MARMI-650213 format. One record per residue (C-alpha): y, z, x; residue in one letter; residue number from 1. Coordinates in Angstrom, 1 decimal, padded with zeros to 4 digits. Layout:
REM residues N
        Y        Z        X   r     k
        Y        Z        X   A   NUM
...
***
This chain:
REM residues 680
        Y        Z        X   r     k
    161.0   -147.0    087.1   M     1
    157.1   -146.8    087.1   A     2
    157.1   -147.1    090.1   G     3
    159.6   -143.7    090.7   S     4
    157.1   -142.1    088.1   E     5
    153.6   -143.4    089.4   S     6
    151.7   -139.9    090.0   G     7
    154.0   -137.8    088.0   R     8
    152.4   -135.2    085.4   I     9
    153.5   -136.1    081.6   A    10
    153.4   -133.7    078.4   F    11
    152.9   -135.1    075.4   V    12
    152.4   -133.2    071.7   R    13
    150.2   -135.5    069.3   N    14
    148.0   -134.7    066.1   R    15
    146.1   -132.0    067.9   T    16
    148.1   -129.9    070.1   G    17
    149.8   -131.1    073.7   V    18
    148.6   -133.1    075.8   A    19
    148.7   -133.7    079.8   A    20
    148.5   -136.7    081.9   G    21
    149.7   -138.5    084.9   A    22
    151.8   -142.1    084.5   I    23
    150.4   -144.9    085.4   L    24
    152.8   -147.1    084.6   E    25
    156.1   -147.1    081.9   R    26
    156.5   -150.1    079.8   N    27
    159.0   -149.0    077.0   S    28
    158.3   -147.9    074.3   P    29
    154.9   -147.3    075.4   R    30
    154.0   -145.2    078.6   V    31
    150.1   -145.8    080.2   I    32
    148.6   -142.3    081.4   V    33
    145.8   -141.1    083.4   L    34
    144.1   -138.9    080.8   A    35
    142.6   -135.2    081.4   E    36
    139.5   -136.9    080.7   T    37
    139.9   -139.3    083.7   A    38
    140.5   -142.6    081.0   A    39
    143.4   -144.4    080.6   R    40
    145.6   -143.5    077.6   E    41
    148.7   -145.1    075.7   T    42
    151.3   -143.0    074.7   W    43
    154.7   -143.3    072.6   S    44
    157.2   -142.7    074.1   E    45
    158.9   -140.7    071.9   E    46
    156.2   -138.4    071.7   K    47
    156.5   -137.5    075.7   V    48
    158.4   -134.1    075.7   F    49
    158.4   -134.0    079.5   W    50
    157.5   -135.8    083.0   V    51
    157.7   -132.9    085.6   A    52
    158.2   -134.0    088.9   E    53
    155.4   -132.7    090.3   T    54
    152.8   -135.4    091.6   R    55
    148.9   -136.1    091.5   V    56
    147.3   -138.5    094.4   P    57
    146.1   -141.5    092.4   M    58
    143.7   -142.8    094.7   H    59
    140.7   -141.0    093.2   A    60
    140.5   -140.9    089.3   A    61
    138.6   -138.4    088.9   R    62
    140.7   -135.8    091.3   V    63
    144.0   -136.8    089.8   A    64
    142.4   -135.9    086.4   A    65
    141.6   -132.7    087.8   D    66
    144.8   -131.9    089.1   L    67
    146.2   -132.7    086.1   V    68
    143.8   -130.2    084.1   V    69
    144.7   -127.1    086.6   A    70
    148.6   -127.9    086.4   F    71
    148.2   -128.2    082.5   R    72
    146.7   -124.8    083.0   E    73
    149.1   -122.9    085.0   R    74
    152.3   -124.1    082.2   V    75
    149.6   -122.3    080.0   E    76
    149.5   -119.0    081.7   E    77
    153.5   -119.7    081.6   A    78
    154.3   -120.1    078.3   L    79
    154.0   -116.1    077.4   P    80
    157.0   -115.6    079.9   E    81
    159.4   -118.1    078.1   V    82
    161.7   -115.5    076.1   D    83
    163.3   -118.2    074.1   L    84
    165.2   -115.5    071.1   P    85
    166.5   -113.9    074.7   A    86
    167.3   -117.2    076.1   L    87
    169.3   -118.0    073.2   W    88
    171.5   -115.2    073.0   E    89
    172.6   -115.9    076.4   V    90
    174.1   -119.0    075.5   V    91
    174.1   -118.5    071.6   A    92
    178.5   -119.5    070.5   G    93
    179.6   -121.0    073.6   D    94
    179.1   -124.4    072.0   G    95
    177.3   -126.4    075.2   A    96
    174.9   -128.4    075.9   R    97
    172.1   -127.5    079.0   Y    98
    169.4   -129.2    080.3   S    99
    165.6   -127.9    080.4   V   100
    166.3   -127.0    084.3   A   101
    169.6   -125.5    083.1   D   102
    167.6   -123.4    080.3   L   103
    164.8   -122.6    083.1   A   104
    167.1   -121.0    085.7   D   105
    168.6   -119.0    083.1   L   106
    165.1   -117.5    082.0   A   107
    163.3   -117.2    085.4   F   108
    165.1   -115.8    088.9   S   109
    162.5   -118.4    090.5   T   110
    162.0   -121.2    088.4   P   111
    159.6   -123.8    089.5   D   112
    158.2   -127.1    088.0   A   113
    155.6   -124.8    086.5   V   114
    157.9   -122.7    084.4   R   115
    160.1   -125.9    083.9   R   116
    157.6   -127.8    082.4   A   117
    156.2   -124.5    080.5   A   118
    160.3   -124.0    078.9   V   119
    160.0   -127.8    077.4   A   120
    156.8   -126.9    076.2   W   121
    158.4   -124.0    074.1   V   122
    161.3   -126.3    073.3   L   123
    159.6   -129.1    071.9   S   124
    157.0   -126.4    069.6   G   125
    159.7   -124.4    068.0   D   126
    163.2   -125.5    067.0   D   127
    164.4   -122.6    065.6   T   128
    167.3   -121.4    068.2   Y   129
    167.9   -124.8    069.8   F   130
    169.0   -128.7    068.9   R   131
    168.1   -131.3    070.7   N   132
    170.0   -134.0    071.9   H   133
    168.4   -136.6    073.8   D   134
    167.0   -134.1    076.0   G   135
    170.1   -131.4    076.5   Q   136
    169.6   -128.7    074.0   Y   137
    172.3   -126.7    072.3   A   138
    172.1   -123.2    070.5   P   139
    172.1   -123.2    067.0   H   140
    174.9   -121.3    065.2   S   141
    173.1   -117.5    064.3   R   142
    173.3   -118.7    060.1   E   143
    171.0   -122.0    060.8   A   144
    168.8   -119.4    063.3   V   145
    168.4   -116.9    060.6   E   146
    167.2   -119.4    057.9   S   147
    164.9   -120.9    060.7   G   148
    163.0   -117.8    061.2   L   149
    162.9   -117.2    057.3   K   150
    161.1   -120.9    057.6   R   151
    159.5   -119.9    060.1   R   152
    157.9   -116.7    058.5   S   153
    157.3   -119.0    055.6   R   154
    155.3   -121.2    057.6   E   155
    152.9   -118.6    059.5   D   156
    152.1   -116.9    055.8   Q   157
    151.3   -120.8    054.3   E   158
    149.2   -121.1    057.7   K   159
    147.6   -117.3    056.8   E   160
    147.3   -118.6    053.6   R   161
    145.2   -121.7    054.4   L   162
    142.8   -120.2    057.1   D   163
    141.6   -117.1    054.5   R   164
    141.2   -119.9    051.7   V   165
    139.6   -121.9    054.3   V   166
    136.8   -119.0    055.4   R   167
    136.4   -118.5    052.0   R   168
    135.7   -121.8    050.9   L   169
    133.7   -122.6    053.9   Q   170
    131.3   -119.8    053.0   A   171
    130.6   -120.7    049.9   A   172
    129.9   -124.5    050.9   L   173
    127.6   -122.6    053.9   D   174
    125.9   -120.3    051.4   G   175
    126.7   -117.4    053.3   T   176
    129.0   -116.0    050.3   D   177
    128.4   -117.1    046.8   P   178
    131.3   -119.4    045.8   F   179
    133.8   -116.6    042.7   D   180
    137.0   -117.9    040.8   E   181
    138.1   -114.1    040.4   T   182
    138.5   -114.3    044.2   D   183
    142.2   -114.7    045.3   A   184
    141.3   -117.2    048.1   A   185
    138.5   -118.9    046.2   A   186
    140.6   -120.1    043.4   R   187
    143.8   -120.2    045.3   Q   188
    141.4   -123.1    047.5   G   189
    139.8   -124.4    044.0   A   190
    143.6   -125.0    042.5   S   191
    144.1   -127.5    045.4   W   192
    141.5   -129.3    046.0   L   193
    141.6   -130.1    041.8   K   194
    145.5   -130.5    042.2   A   195
    144.4   -133.4    045.2   L   196
    141.8   -134.7    043.1   A   197
    143.1   -135.4    040.1   V   198
    146.9   -136.8    041.6   S   199
    148.4   -139.9    040.5   E   200
    150.6   -139.9    043.3   S   201
    149.4   -137.1    045.7   G   202
    152.9   -136.0    046.5   E   203
    153.6   -132.9    044.6   D   204
    152.9   -129.4    046.2   K   205
    149.3   -128.4    045.7   D   206
    148.3   -131.9    046.1   S   207
    149.6   -131.9    049.9   K   208
    148.1   -128.4    050.4   R   209
    144.8   -130.1    049.1   G   210
    145.0   -132.5    052.0   V   211
    145.9   -129.5    054.9   E   212
    143.0   -128.2    053.5   L   213
    140.4   -131.1    053.6   L   214
    142.1   -131.5    057.2   A   215
    141.1   -127.7    057.9   A   216
    137.8   -127.8    056.7   M   217
    136.6   -131.3    057.3   T   218
    138.8   -132.2    061.2   G   219
    140.8   -134.6    059.8   G   220
    142.5   -136.6    056.8   T   221
    141.0   -139.4    057.4   G   222
    139.4   -141.4    053.8   G   223
    139.8   -141.0    050.2   E   224
    141.2   -137.8    049.9   A   225
    141.3   -137.0    046.3   P   226
    137.4   -138.5    046.2   G   227
    136.7   -135.8    049.0   R   228
    138.4   -133.3    047.4   S   229
    136.0   -134.3    044.1   F   230
    132.8   -134.0    046.3   D   231
    133.8   -130.9    047.5   M   232
    134.1   -129.3    044.2   L   233
    130.9   -130.6    042.7   V   234
    129.5   -128.6    046.1   R   235
    131.1   -125.6    044.9   L   236
    130.1   -125.6    041.6   G   237
    133.7   -126.0    040.2   V   238
    133.2   -129.4    038.8   F   239
    130.3   -131.2    037.2   H   240
    129.8   -134.2    038.9   E   241
    130.7   -136.1    036.1   D   242
    133.8   -134.4    035.1   E   243
    136.5   -136.0    033.4   V   244
    139.7   -136.0    035.5   L   245
    142.5   -136.8    032.9   G   246
    141.6   -132.6    030.9   I   247
    142.8   -131.6    034.7   H   248
    145.2   -134.2    034.9   R   249
    147.0   -133.8    031.4   H   250
    146.2   -129.7    031.3   R   251
    144.3   -130.9    027.4   L   252
    142.8   -127.7    026.0   K   253
    139.5   -127.3    025.4   L   254
    138.7   -124.3    023.4   D   255
    140.7   -121.9    021.3   F   256
    142.9   -119.1    021.7   L   257
    141.6   -115.7    019.8   P   258
    144.5   -115.3    017.7   E   259
    143.9   -119.6    016.4   V   260
    140.7   -118.8    015.6   L   261
    141.3   -115.6    014.1   A   262
    144.2   -117.7    012.2   D   263
    141.5   -120.1    010.9   A   264
    139.2   -117.7    009.9   E   265
    142.0   -116.4    007.4   R   266
    142.9   -119.6    006.2   I   267
    139.1   -120.6    005.8   A   268
    138.7   -117.2    003.9   T   269
    142.0   -117.1    001.9   S   270
    142.5   -119.1   -001.6   P   271
    145.5   -121.9   -001.3   L   272
    149.2   -120.0   -001.4   P   273
    150.5   -120.7   -005.2   D   274
    153.0   -123.4   -004.1   S   275
    150.2   -125.6   -003.3   E   276
    147.8   -125.1   -005.9   S   277
    150.0   -124.8   -008.9   H   278
    150.1   -128.0   -011.1   N   279
    147.6   -130.0   -008.7   R   280
    145.4   -132.2   -010.4   K   281
    141.6   -131.9   -010.3   V   282
    140.0   -135.3   -010.5   L   283
    137.1   -135.4   -012.1   R   284
    134.7   -139.4   -012.5   T   285
    133.5   -139.8   -016.3   D   286
    129.5   -139.4   -016.2   P   287
    127.7   -142.9   -015.2   G   288
    130.4   -144.0   -012.8   T   289
    130.8   -143.3   -009.1   P   290
    133.2   -140.7   -007.8   G   291
    134.6   -140.7   -004.3   P   292
    132.7   -142.2   -001.6   I   293
    133.4   -141.7    002.0   A   294
    132.7   -144.3    004.5   I   295
    132.1   -143.1    008.4   D   296
    130.1   -143.3    011.6   D   297
    126.7   -141.0    011.2   P   298
    128.2   -138.7    013.4   W   299
    131.3   -137.7    012.2   T   300
    132.0   -134.2    010.8   T   301
    135.9   -134.5    010.6   D   302
    135.5   -136.5    007.5   V   303
    138.8   -137.4    006.0   D   304
    139.6   -139.8    004.1   D   305
    137.2   -141.3    000.7   A   306
    137.7   -144.2   -002.0   L   307
    137.7   -144.2   -005.3   W   308
    137.6   -147.1   -007.7   L   309
    138.7   -146.3   -010.8   E   310
    139.2   -148.7   -013.8   T   311
    140.9   -148.1   -017.5   A   312
    142.4   -150.5   -019.9   G   313
    142.1   -153.1   -017.9   G   314
    143.4   -152.1   -015.0   E   315
    141.8   -151.7   -011.8   T   316
    143.3   -148.2   -009.0   R   317
    142.0   -147.4   -006.2   V   318
    142.4   -143.9   -005.1   H   319
    142.8   -143.9   -001.4   V   320
    141.8   -139.8   -000.7   L   321
    143.0   -138.2    001.9   I   322
    142.0   -134.5    003.1   A   323
    145.5   -132.5    003.1   D   324
    145.5   -129.5    005.3   P   325
    148.9   -128.9    005.2   S   326
    147.8   -127.1    001.6   A   327
    146.2   -124.4    004.0   A   328
    148.1   -124.8    007.3   V   329
    151.5   -124.0    007.8   T   330
    153.6   -125.5    010.5   L   331
    155.1   -122.4    011.4   E   332
    151.4   -120.7    011.9   G   333
    148.9   -120.3    014.9   P   334
    146.9   -123.0    013.4   V   335
    149.6   -125.0    013.0   G   336
    151.5   -124.8    016.6   R   337
    147.8   -125.2    018.6   E   338
    147.6   -128.5    016.5   G   339
    151.3   -129.8    017.3   A   340
    150.2   -128.8    020.7   S   341
    147.5   -130.8    020.9   R   342
    149.0   -133.6    018.8   A   343
    145.2   -135.4    018.4   T   344
    141.5   -134.8    018.5   S   345
    139.8   -135.8    021.8   L   346
    136.8   -138.3    021.5   Y   347
    134.6   -138.4    024.3   L   348
    131.6   -139.9    025.3   P   349
    130.4   -136.3    025.8   T   350
    131.6   -134.6    022.6   G   351
    134.7   -134.4    020.5   K   352
    137.8   -132.0    021.3   V   353
    139.0   -131.2    017.8   P   354
    142.7   -130.9    017.1   M   355
    142.2   -128.3    014.5   L   356
    139.6   -125.6    015.0   P   357
    136.3   -126.8    013.5   P   358
    135.9   -123.7    010.9   L   359
    138.8   -125.6    009.3   L   360
    138.5   -129.3    010.6   S   361
    134.8   -129.7    010.0   E   362
    134.4   -126.9    007.1   G   363
    137.0   -125.5    004.7   T   364
    139.4   -128.2    005.1   L   365
    137.1   -131.8    005.7   S   366
    135.9   -133.8    003.0   L   367
    132.5   -132.9    003.2   D   368
    130.7   -129.8    001.6   G   369
    130.5   -130.5   -001.7   G   370
    132.6   -128.0   -003.2   A   371
    136.8   -129.1   -004.0   D   372
    138.8   -130.1   -001.6   R   373
    142.4   -130.4   -001.4   P   374
    143.5   -134.1   -000.9   M   375
    146.8   -136.1   -000.9   L   376
    145.8   -139.4   -003.3   D   377
    147.1   -142.4   -002.9   F   378
    146.8   -144.3   -005.7   V   379
    147.0   -148.2   -005.7   C   380
    147.1   -150.4   -008.7   S   381
    146.2   -153.8   -007.7   L   382
    145.4   -157.3   -009.0   S   383
    142.3   -159.2   -008.6   A   384
    144.5   -161.3   -005.7   D   385
    145.2   -158.0   -003.9   G   386
    148.6   -157.9   -005.3   L   387
    149.9   -154.0   -006.0   V   388
    151.3   -153.4   -009.0   T   389
    151.6   -150.4   -009.1   G   390
    151.4   -147.1   -006.7   F   391
    152.0   -143.2   -006.9   Q   392
    151.1   -140.4   -004.4   V   393
    149.7   -136.7   -005.8   S   394
    148.2   -133.8   -004.3   P   395
    144.5   -133.1   -006.2   V   396
    141.3   -131.6   -005.9   F   397
    138.5   -133.5   -005.7   A   398
    135.1   -133.3   -004.6   S   399
    133.1   -136.3   -002.6   L   400
    130.7   -137.9   -005.1   S   401
    128.8   -139.4   -001.6   R   402
    129.1   -139.7    002.3   R   403
    127.8   -143.5    003.2   M   404
    127.7   -144.9    007.0   T   405
    128.7   -148.2    007.8   Y   406
    125.5   -149.6    008.0   D   407
    124.1   -148.4    004.9   E   408
    127.5   -150.1    002.9   V   409
    127.0   -152.8    004.8   D   410
    123.4   -152.9    003.8   A   411
    124.7   -152.1    000.2   V   412
    126.8   -155.0    000.3   L   413
    124.4   -157.4    001.7   A   414
    122.3   -157.7   -001.6   D   415
    123.8   -158.7   -004.3   D   416
    120.1   -158.0   -006.6   S   417
    121.2   -154.5   -006.3   R   418
    122.4   -152.8   -009.4   V   419
    123.9   -149.1   -009.3   D   420
    127.3   -147.7   -010.0   E   421
    127.7   -147.4   -006.2   A   422
    127.1   -150.9   -005.3   S   423
    129.2   -152.4   -008.1   D   424
    132.1   -150.3   -007.1   A   425
    131.2   -151.4   -003.4   L   426
    131.0   -154.5   -003.9   Q   427
    134.8   -154.8   -006.7   T   428
    136.1   -152.9   -003.1   L   429
    134.8   -155.6   -000.7   R   430
    136.3   -158.4   -002.9   A   431
    139.6   -156.4   -003.3   L   432
    139.4   -155.6    001.2   A   433
    139.5   -159.6    000.8   V   434
    142.3   -160.6   -001.3   A   435
    144.3   -157.5    001.0   L   436
    143.1   -158.6    004.2   R   437
    144.3   -162.6    003.1   R   438
    147.4   -161.2    001.9   R   439
    148.3   -159.7    005.6   R   440
    147.5   -162.4    006.8   V   441
    149.7   -164.9    005.0   D   442
    152.2   -162.1    005.5   A   443
    152.3   -163.2    009.5   G   444
    149.6   -160.7    010.3   A   445
    147.6   -161.6    013.6   V   446
    143.6   -159.8    013.5   I   447
    141.7   -160.0    016.1   V   448
    138.5   -159.1    015.6   D   449
    136.5   -157.8    018.4   R   450
    133.5   -156.2    018.4   D   451
    133.6   -152.4    019.7   D   452
    131.2   -150.9    022.0   V   453
    130.6   -146.9    021.5   S   454
    128.9   -144.7    024.1   I   455
    126.7   -141.1    023.4   K   456
    126.1   -139.1    025.7   V   457
    123.3   -137.2    025.2   I   458
    121.6   -134.4    027.6   D   459
    123.6   -136.6    030.1   G   460
    122.0   -139.9    029.4   V   461
    124.6   -142.7    027.5   P   462
    123.1   -144.7    024.7   T   463
    125.3   -147.8    023.5   L   464
    126.0   -148.8    020.1   K   465
    128.0   -151.9    019.5   R   466
    130.3   -151.7    016.0   Q   467
    130.8   -155.1    015.0   A   468
    133.9   -156.4    014.0   A   469
    132.6   -158.6    011.4   D   470
    130.9   -155.8    009.6   S   471
    132.4   -155.4    005.8   P   472
    132.3   -151.9    005.5   A   473
    134.8   -151.4    008.2   R   474
    136.7   -154.2    007.4   R   475
    136.5   -152.5    003.8   L   476
    137.9   -149.3    005.2   V   477
    140.1   -150.6    007.7   Q   478
    142.0   -152.3    005.0   E   479
    142.5   -149.3    002.1   F   480
    143.9   -147.5    005.7   M   481
    146.4   -149.9    006.3   V   482
    147.7   -150.4    002.3   L   483
    147.6   -146.5    001.9   A   484
    149.7   -146.5    005.2   C   485
    152.0   -149.1    004.0   S   486
    152.3   -148.0    000.7   Q   487
    153.2   -144.1    001.4   A   488
    155.7   -146.0    004.0   G   489
    157.6   -147.9    000.7   R   490
    157.1   -144.9   -000.6   F   491
    159.3   -143.1    001.9   A   492
    161.9   -145.3    002.0   R   493
    162.5   -146.0   -001.8   E   494
    162.7   -142.2   -002.1   N   495
    164.8   -141.4    001.2   G   496
    161.8   -139.1    002.6   I   497
    162.2   -139.1    006.6   P   498
    159.4   -140.9    007.9   L   499
    158.5   -142.5    011.3   V   500
    157.3   -146.0    011.1   Y   501
    155.6   -148.0    013.4   R   502
    156.9   -151.4    014.2   K   503
    155.7   -154.2    016.8   Q   504
    157.4   -157.0    017.8   S   505
    155.8   -160.3    017.9   P   506
    155.3   -161.9    021.3   P   507
    156.9   -164.0    023.6   E   508
    154.1   -166.1    024.1   D   509
    154.7   -168.5    020.6   K   510
    150.8   -169.9    020.8   A   511
    149.0   -167.3    023.4   P   512
    145.5   -168.3    022.3   G   513
    146.6   -172.4    022.6   A   514
    143.4   -174.0    023.9   G   515
    141.0   -171.7    023.2   L   516
    137.9   -171.5    020.6   V   517
    139.7   -168.6    017.9   P   518
    137.4   -166.1    017.5   G   519
    135.9   -166.2    021.1   S   520
    136.0   -163.8    023.4   K   521
    138.6   -165.6    025.8   A   522
    141.0   -166.2    023.0   W   523
    140.5   -162.5    022.0   A   524
    141.6   -161.3    025.1   Y   525
    144.5   -163.7    025.6   K   526
    145.9   -162.7    022.4   M   527
    145.6   -159.1    022.7   L   528
    147.3   -159.6    026.2   R   529
    150.2   -161.0    024.2   S   530
    150.9   -158.3    022.2   L   531
    153.9   -155.8    022.5   K   532
    153.4   -152.2    022.1   R   533
    153.9   -150.7    018.9   A   534
    157.0   -148.4    018.6   E   535
    158.4   -145.4    016.6   L   536
    161.3   -146.3    014.3   S   537
    163.1   -144.5    011.4   T   538
    163.6   -146.7    009.8   T   539
    161.0   -149.2    008.2   P   540
    160.8   -152.4    009.8   E   541
    158.0   -155.2    010.7   Y   542
    154.7   -154.5    011.9   H   543
    153.9   -158.1    013.9   Y   544
    149.8   -157.0    014.2   G   545
    149.5   -155.8    011.0   L   546
    151.6   -158.3    009.0   G   547
    153.1   -155.3    006.9   V   548
    156.7   -153.3    006.8   M   549
    157.1   -149.8    006.8   G   550
    153.6   -149.1    008.1   Y   551
    153.6   -145.0    008.5   S   552
    150.2   -143.1    009.6   Q   553
    149.3   -140.8    006.6   V   554
    145.4   -141.4    006.5   T   555
    143.9   -138.9    009.4   S   556
    145.8   -135.6    009.1   P   557
    142.5   -133.4    010.4   L   558
    142.9   -135.5    013.7   R   559
    146.4   -136.7    013.8   R   560
    148.9   -134.0    013.8   F   561
    151.5   -137.1    013.0   Q   562
    150.0   -137.7    009.7   D   563
    149.7   -133.9    009.0   F   564
    153.6   -134.3    009.3   L   565
    153.7   -137.3    007.3   A   566
    151.9   -135.5    004.4   H   567
    154.0   -132.0    005.0   V   568
    157.2   -134.5    004.3   Q   569
    155.8   -136.6    001.3   L   570
    154.5   -133.3   -000.3   K   571
    158.0   -131.3    000.2   G   572
    159.5   -134.1   -001.4   F   573
    157.2   -134.1   -004.5   L   574
    157.4   -130.6   -004.7   R   575
    161.0   -129.6   -004.0   E   576
    162.6   -133.2   -004.3   G   577
    163.7   -133.5   -000.8   H   578
    161.4   -133.2    002.4   A   579
    161.7   -130.2    004.6   P   580
    162.7   -132.1    008.4   L   581
    165.3   -134.1    009.3   T   582
    165.4   -137.4    010.6   T   583
    166.5   -136.1    013.9   E   584
    164.1   -133.2    013.8   R   585
    160.4   -135.5    013.0   I   586
    161.5   -138.3    015.4   L   587
    161.8   -135.8    018.1   R   588
    158.4   -133.6    016.8   A   589
    157.3   -137.8    016.6   F   590
    158.2   -138.5    020.3   G   591
    156.5   -135.3    022.0   D   592
    153.8   -135.7    019.7   L   593
    153.5   -139.9    021.2   E   594
    153.5   -138.5    025.2   T   595
    150.7   -136.0    024.4   M   596
    148.3   -138.6    022.5   A   597
    148.8   -141.2    025.1   D   598
    147.6   -138.7    027.7   A   599
    144.8   -138.0    025.2   L   600
    144.4   -141.9    025.1   L   601
    144.6   -142.4    028.6   T   602
    141.9   -139.7    029.0   T   603
    139.3   -141.0    026.3   E   604
    139.3   -144.6    027.9   R   605
    139.2   -143.2    031.4   E   606
    135.8   -141.0    030.3   A   607
    134.5   -143.9    028.3   K   608
    134.9   -146.5    031.6   R   609
    133.1   -144.1    033.5   Y   610
    130.2   -143.3    031.4   W   611
    130.3   -147.5    030.9   M   612
    130.1   -148.2    034.4   L   613
    127.3   -145.0    034.8   K   614
    125.4   -147.0    032.4   W   615
    126.0   -150.5    034.4   L   616
    124.9   -148.9    037.4   A   617
    121.1   -148.8    035.9   Q   618
    121.5   -152.6    036.0   S   619
    122.1   -152.9    040.0   I   620
    120.3   -155.5    041.3   G   621
    119.4   -157.1    037.6   A   622
    121.3   -159.8    036.1   E   623
    123.8   -159.2    033.5   V   624
    125.4   -162.1    030.9   G   625
    128.9   -162.4    029.8   G   626
    132.2   -164.8    028.6   E   627
    134.8   -165.6    030.7   V   628
    137.9   -164.8    029.6   V   629
    140.1   -165.2    032.0   A   630
    140.7   -166.6    035.5   V   631
    142.7   -165.2    038.4   Q   632
    142.3   -167.4    041.3   G   633
    139.4   -167.6    043.1   S   634
    137.7   -165.5    040.6   R   635
    137.1   -164.8    036.7   A   636
    137.2   -162.2    034.2   L   637
    134.2   -162.0    032.6   V   638
    133.7   -159.8    029.4   E   639
    130.1   -158.4    030.0   L   640
    127.8   -158.6    026.8   D   641
    126.0   -155.6    026.3   E   642
    129.3   -152.7    027.5   T   643
    132.7   -155.3    026.5   S   644
    133.3   -154.2    030.3   L   645
    135.6   -157.1    031.7   I   646
    135.2   -157.0    035.2   L   647
    135.9   -159.9    037.9   P   648
    133.4   -161.8    039.6   V   649
    134.8   -164.0    043.0   P   650
    133.9   -167.0    043.0   G   651
    134.0   -168.4    039.8   M   652
    137.5   -169.3    039.8   G   653
    136.5   -172.9    038.5   H   654
    134.8   -171.5    035.4   V   655
    137.1   -172.5    032.0   A   656
    137.7   -169.5    030.0   P   657
    135.0   -169.1    027.2   G   658
    132.5   -170.5    029.2   S   659
    128.9   -168.5    029.0   R   660
    128.0   -167.2    032.6   V   661
    125.7   -164.8    034.4   R   662
    126.4   -162.6    037.1   A   663
    124.7   -160.2    038.9   R   664
    124.9   -156.6    039.5   V   665
    125.7   -155.4    043.5   R   666
    127.2   -152.2    043.4   E   667
    129.0   -149.9    040.6   V   668
    130.3   -146.6    041.7   D   669
    131.9   -145.2    038.6   P   670
    133.2   -142.5    039.9   R   671
    135.8   -144.5    042.4   R   672
    135.7   -147.0    039.7   D   673
    134.4   -149.6    041.6   R   674
    132.0   -152.4    040.4   V   675
    131.1   -155.5    042.7   T   676
    130.0   -158.5    040.6   L   677
    128.5   -162.0    042.4   G   678
    127.9   -165.3    041.3   P   679
    123.8   -165.7    040.8   V   680
***
């Protein structure tokens, strides 16, 4: 076969179009040819659509290549003579199959090798009229042709649109015509590139268009298309180099619509409805006794919880006071609907995107500000050993006595000699919190204390702050929030109030931390990895991690809409004797909110990791310390001291978990989420 075909001119369709070459040999499924450049090339046999009867002499490669080029040019000149629609009309409906030579005989009065090659060329590039059956061509039905013409029209329109977008974006990149997103072509191109930059699968239509756009503008699709599209968007000024892609991936809203802001203004300047203000108790503290204290981070602006210690008649009562936005915000109003659509506030290193307009969440509905605020009071009567002897919940008006940071409270608790009303109250709250924690542990709670490292970005500069897990202030607040949530769940269960609870099943591994030092980073890593994801339930069940039954979140209604709905249910029961939302409706609402909350949490983690890596990039070439938390083959997973990032270090697979190690930072690419560490 190879000998009989030697020197014959073959045509192939490849990524760039049609190429011609003289056959040197055929070794199925490959064909070796002398290309138009006089170089040897290997083609896939299935892509060769025509072998002409014309041969070229093979004694001189350059001469043969020139003859191939000349023949190809003659074939291209004959292409306009091939009228495929007219040819189809001649044979349509007869059910026969035709060879290329047969169709060339019908198309031309004097067919020759050039015209036969031209017919093959046109047929290989247009399947609208004929269907190929192993080199034999059958005419499509009239219906199929009409459908194919419509498809081709759409493809032509798509190509024309792509060409317009390419020209527009190229002009912006060249600086000849600044990027203007009000221009339809510029806006379309940016949309395609955004879809590709944020895509996780790359299979959606706009992502594929983004790939085509990149190929048209850069001459290929090689490399990491999402990363390249991101880079192009930065060059166009559409994205910032520190863009949080999760915001675009999940279509998160950053700004509030005018009608939502107008509703917030109305709420802020209007008195509460009579149904909310009537019979709402006003909490007042006796002179010389501390009032409600809010304990937060210094940057917190949406203050939604406070603690008030009350002792009367030998009984100790702790009021867990929670902001009550549902006193002013209705589910049906613009602000309520907006809060439901956002699900939670979004906390990024660069700033916060609130669930409710700041005028409310940081203003009239926040506990901060000095004036009486509507609150929901979860009152827990406690014995010295943390036993709950009584519980009640009621809507109240109250005002903060003081705001304190966690660091300030830690300083107070560390100073036993300090004597004032606030320090005495905080010391008592701490003792009660210790007792509550002990009870949870006795009930089976798996408490994994792990320092948290927060990162804030100011003027583009990331700054780290470590939040110690053993902070007495943080443990104090945590215990009373868990107490309020578990007691609220119990109250709902006892009174038939539909709420959604969080449950967590025990891990499969009954001793996940075996062999590791309790409290070490390696132990915490293994314990956290063993825990199952918490789930939603309409019936109160055990939460393994917390060690409580019937845990229902109620303590963050300014920034978590699930808590807002729980307030609506509890207050509806207190006011009317029944909750306004059925079990089915509240479960459906919680499911939707959970999906959105997961998207926001993923975005927060993505943004935090990006800025952590950007901070780490300052240490390229330097040594960093950490603890091995796990071993994977020949590498160790090391939790770095300063950032708490857990990163692989090759060549340390022999190091036991729990060991201290040093590593060198070799490469960091925050945008691509790439880090290379090496042994010192």
